FIKOLZA-1660 file (N, C-alpha, C; in steps of 0.1 Angstrom, whole numbers, plus 5000, padded with zeros to 4 digits):
% residues 21
   i   px   py   pz ch aa at
   1 8830 5237 1923  A  V  N
   1 8830 5240 1908  A  V CA
   1 8830 5227 1901  A  V  C
   2 8820 5223 1893  A  L  N
   2 8819 5211 1886  A  L CA
   2 8822 5214 1871  A  L  C
   3 8828 5204 1864  A  P  N
   3 8830 5206 1850  A  P CA
   3 8818 5206 1842  A  P  C
   4 8817 5213 1831  A  I  N
   4 8805 5214 1822  A  I CA
   4 8801 5200 1818  A  I  C
   5 8811 5192 1815  A  N  N
   5 8808 5178 1810  A  N CA
   5 8799 5171 1820  A  N  C
   6 8802 5172 1833  A  F  N
   6 8794 5165 1843  A  F CA
   6 8779 5170 1842  A  F  C
   7 8778 5183 1842  A  V  N
   7 8764 5189 1842  A  V CA
   7 8757 5185 1829  A  V  C
   8 8764 5186 1818  A  T  N
   8 8757 5183 1805  A  T CA
   8 8753 5168 1804  A  T  C
   9 8762 5160 1810  A  T  N
   9 8759 5145 1810  A  T CA
   9 8747 5143 1819  A  T  C
  10 8746 5149 1830  A  Q  N
  10 8734 5147 1839  A  Q CA
  10 8722 5153 1832  A  Q  C
  11 8723 5166 1828  A  R  N
  11 8711 5173 1822  A  R CA
  11 8716 5182 1811  A  R  C
  12 8708 5181 1800  A  P  N
  12 8712 5189 1788  A  P CA
  12 8709 5204 1790  A  P  C
  13 8715 5209 1800  A  Y  N
  13 8714 5224 1802  A  Y CA
  13 8727 5231 1800  A  Y  C
  14 8729 5236 1788  A  T  N
  14 8741 5243 1784  A  T CA
  14 8743 5255 1793  A  T  C
  15 8732 5263 1794  A  L  N
  15 8733 5275 1802  A  L CA
  15 8736 5272 1817  A  L  C
  16 8730 5261 1822  A  R  N
  16 8732 5257 1836  A  R CA
  16 8747 5253 1837  A  R  C
  17 8752 5246 1827  A  G  N
  17 8766 5241 1828  A  G CA
  17 8775 5252 1829  A  G  C
  18 8774 5262 1820  A  Y  N
  18 8782 5274 1821  A  Y CA
  18 8781 5281 1834  A  Y  C
  19 8769 5282 1839  A  A  N
  19 8766 5289 1851  A  A CA
  19 8774 5282 1863  A  A  C
  20 8773 5269 1863  A  Y  N
  20 8780 5261 1874  A  Y CA
  20 8795 5263 1872  A  Y  C
  21 8799 5264 1860  A  S  N
  21 8813 5265 1857  A  S CA
  21 8818 5279 1861  A  S  C
% end
């Protein structure tokens, strides 16, 4: 489980970020 910040920093995918979270 990765933090949304990490995902958003790598790629501007808000939906992806929440999904990973």
